[in-house]
C-alpha positions in Angstrom: 86.8 100.2 95.2 88.9 99.0 92.1 92.7 99.6 92.6 94.1 100.0 89.3 97.5 100.9 89.8 100.2 100.0 92.4 100.5 103.7 93.7 96.6 103.3 94.3 97.1 99.7 96.1 100.2 101.3 98.2 97.6 104.0 99.5 95.1 101.7 100.2 97.8 99.7 102.2 98.6 102.7 104.3 95.3 103.4 104.9 94.5 99.6 106.4 97.8 99.9 108.4 96.4 103.3 109.7 93.1 101.7 110.6 94.6 98.6 112.3 96.7 100.9 114.5 93.6 102.5 115.5 91.6 99.4 116.1 94.1 97.8 118.1 93.7 100.4 120.7 90.2 99.8 121.4 88.8 98.3 124.5 86.4 95.2 124.5 83.5 97.1 125.2 84.4 99.4 121.9 85.0 96.2 119.7 81.7 94.6 120.7 79.4 97.7 119.8 81.2 97.4 116.5 80.4 94.1 115.6 77.1 94.3 117.1 76.7 97.3 114.5 77.9 95.7 111.6 75.9 92.2 112.7 72.7 94.5 112.7 73.6 95.8 109.3 73.9 92.7 107.9 70.6 91.3 109.4 69.0 94.2 107.9 70.4 93.9 104.4 69.9 90.2 104.1 66.5 90.3 102.3 67.6 93.0 99.5 70.9 91.1 99.3 69.2 88.1 98.9 66.9 89.4 95.9 69.6 91.3 94.0 71.5 88.1 94.0 
C-alpha cells in the first residue's frame, strides 16, 4: 500500500493503533497461533518468492 498524502498516512496510523489495542488483549495462546500461521505461510511462500527475486 503506497501512501500518497498526509490524510492517507493518518488513516493508516489509526488502523495500526486500533490493531495494536486489539492485539494487546490476546492471550499467549492466541499470539502463538498467529505467529505459527505466519511462519507456515512464509515457509510455503519461500520458493515462489525466491523465484521472483
